[in-house]
C-alpha positions as CSV (number, residue, x, y, z in Angstrom):
1,M,7.9,-19.2,-28.9
2,R,4.9,-16.9,-28.2
3,R,5.6,-13.8,-26.2
4,S,3.2,-14.7,-23.5
5,T,4.9,-18.1,-23.1
6,R,8.3,-16.5,-23.0
7,K,7.1,-13.9,-20.4
8,E,5.5,-16.7,-18.3
9,Q,8.7,-18.8,-18.4
10,D,11.1,-16.0,-17.9
11,P,9.2,-13.0,-16.4
12,D,10.8,-9.6,-16.6
13,L,11.2,-7.1,-13.7
14,G,7.8,-5.5,-14.3
15,I,6.0,-8.8,-14.3
16,L,7.8,-10.0,-11.2
17,A,7.1,-6.7,-9.4
18,V,3.4,-6.9,-10.2
19,Q,3.2,-10.6,-9.2
20,L,4.9,-9.9,-5.9
21,S,2.7,-6.9,-5.2
22,A,-0.5,-8.9,-6.1
23,R,0.4,-11.9,-4.0
24,V,1.3,-9.7,-1.0
25,Q,-2.0,-7.8,-1.4
26,R,-4.1,-11.0,-1.8
27,A,-2.6,-12.4,1.4
28,L,-2.9,-9.2,3.3
29,F,-6.5,-8.4,2.3
30,A,-7.7,-12.0,2.6
31,R,-6.3,-12.2,6.2
32,A,-7.7,-8.7,7.0
33,A,-11.2,-9.9,5.8
34,E,-10.9,-12.8,8.2
35,Q,-10.5,-10.2,11.0
36,G,-13.6,-8.2,10.0
37,F,-12.2,-5.8,7.4
38,E,-13.9,-7.4,4.3
39,D,-14.7,-4.0,2.8
40,V,-11.1,-2.8,2.4
41,R,-9.5,-3.2,-1.0
42,P,-6.0,-3.1,-2.3
43,R,-6.5,0.4,-3.8
44,H,-7.2,1.6,-0.2
45,G,-3.6,0.8,0.7
46,A,-2.6,4.0,-1.1
47,V,-4.0,5.7,2.0
48,M,-3.9,3.2,4.8
49,A,-0.3,2.2,4.3
50,Y,0.9,5.8,4.8
51,L,-1.7,7.3,7.1
52,D,-0.3,8.7,10.4
53,V,-2.3,8.3,13.6
54,E,-2.2,12.1,14.1
55,G,-3.4,12.6,10.5
56,T,-1.8,13.3,7.1
57,R,-2.5,15.9,4.5
58,P,-4.1,14.5,1.3
59,G,-1.3,15.9,-0.9
60,E,1.3,14.1,1.2
61,L,-0.6,10.8,0.9
62,A,-0.8,11.3,-2.9
63,R,3.0,11.9,-3.0
64,L,3.9,8.9,-0.8
65,A,1.6,6.6,-2.7
66,G,2.6,7.8,-6.2
67,R,-1.0,8.7,-7.0
68,N,-2.4,11.9,-8.5
69,K,-4.6,14.1,-6.4
70,Q,-7.7,13.2,-8.2
71,T,-7.2,9.5,-7.7
72,M,-6.3,10.1,-4.0
73,G,-9.4,12.2,-3.6
74,A,-11.6,9.3,-4.9
75,I,-9.9,6.8,-2.6
76,L,-10.3,9.2,0.4
77,D,-14.0,9.6,-0.4
78,E,-14.5,5.9,-0.5
79,L,-12.6,5.3,2.8
80,E,-14.6,8.1,4.4
81,R,-17.8,6.5,3.3
82,L,-16.6,3.1,4.7
83,G,-15.8,4.7,8.0
84,Y,-12.0,4.4,8.0
85,V,-11.0,8.0,7.8
86,R,-12.4,11.5,8.3
87,R,-11.4,14.9,7.1
88,A,-10.5,17.5,9.8
89,P,-9.0,21.0,9.8
90,D,-5.2,21.0,10.2
91,P,-4.4,22.9,13.4
92,A,-1.1,24.1,11.9
93,D,-2.9,25.7,8.9
94,R,-6.7,26.4,9.0
95,R,-6.8,26.4,5.2
96,A,-5.5,22.8,5.0
97,R,-7.2,19.5,5.8
98,L,-5.9,16.4,7.5
99,I,-7.0,12.9,6.8
100,M,-7.5,11.3,10.2
101,P,-8.1,7.7,10.9
102,T,-11.3,6.8,12.7
103,E,-11.4,4.1,15.4
104,R,-12.1,1.5,12.7
105,G,-9.2,3.0,10.7
106,L,-6.9,2.8,13.6
107,R,-7.8,-0.9,14.2
108,F,-7.2,-1.6,10.5
109,M,-3.8,0.1,10.7
110,E,-2.8,-2.1,13.6
111,V,-4.1,-5.3,12.1
112,S,-2.6,-4.6,8.7
113,D,0.8,-3.7,10.1
114,A,0.8,-7.0,12.1
115,L,-0.3,-8.9,9.0
116,V,2.4,-7.4,6.8
117,N,5.0,-8.3,9.5
118,Q,3.6,-11.9,9.4
119,I,3.8,-12.0,5.6
120,E,7.4,-10.8,5.7
121,Q,8.2,-13.4,8.4
122,D,6.5,-16.1,6.3
123,L,8.6,-15.1,3.2
124,S,11.8,-15.0,5.4
125,D,11.0,-18.4,6.7
126,A,10.5,-19.7,3.1
127,I,13.7,-18.4,1.6
128,G,15.9,-18.0,4.7
129,A,16.5,-14.9,6.8
130,D,19.8,-13.9,5.2
131,R,18.4,-14.2,1.7
132,Y,15.3,-12.3,2.7
133,R,17.3,-9.5,4.3
134,A,19.5,-9.3,1.1
135,F,16.3,-9.3,-1.1
136,R,14.8,-6.4,0.8
137,E,18.1,-4.4,0.6
138,V,18.4,-5.0,-3.2
139,L,14.7,-4.3,-3.7
140,Q,15.0,-1.0,-1.8
141,Q,18.1,0.0,-3.8
142,G,16.5,-0.9,-7.1
143,T,13.3,1.0,-6.2
144,T,15.1,4.2,-5.2
145,S,17.4,4.0,-8.2
146,L,14.4,4.4,-10.6
147,P,12.5,7.7,-11.0
148,A,9.4,8.1,-8.9
149,G,7.7,10.5,-11.3
150,G,5.4,9.7,-14.1
151,R,1.8,8.7,-14.5
152,D,-0.4,7.6,-11.7
153,A,-0.2,3.8,-11.0
154,E,-4.0,3.7,-11.3
155,G,-3.8,5.0,-14.9
C-alpha cells in the first residue's frame, strides 16, 4: 500500500491536527468574509486570536502564537496596512510598543469570537455535547503535554 493511501485511510496525529485546523479556519474565514472581512487570512489569526482590546506587545503575540518575531512583524505590518491594528507607545514603558486593535479590528475580534463559538457549537451538535467536552479536554491535555518550543509554524 502506498504511503499516501495509508495516511489517507488512517491519518496520524499530525495529519488530523492539520485537517482540523484547516477546516476550522476555512469555516471561520469564509463566514467572516460573508460579514465584510474578506481581506483577513488564516495567518492573521496569529495576531487577531490573541490581541487584547487594550493592546498587546508584539513579543507576547509571537510567544502566544508560536511564531518568531520576524514572522510576527510581517503579519503585524500586513494587518496594519489592512486597517486592523495600529502600533502605539506602551504607557507602562515608553521604549515598548503595543499593538492596538482599530475599530475595524475590534469588530473583527467580536465577529470572529462569535463565529468560533458557533463552529464549536456546530461540532458539539454533530458529535454530542459530552463527547465534544471530552474531546476538548483531551485535546488540551495533549497539546500541553508536548513541548511548545521549536521552529516557527510558518517555517
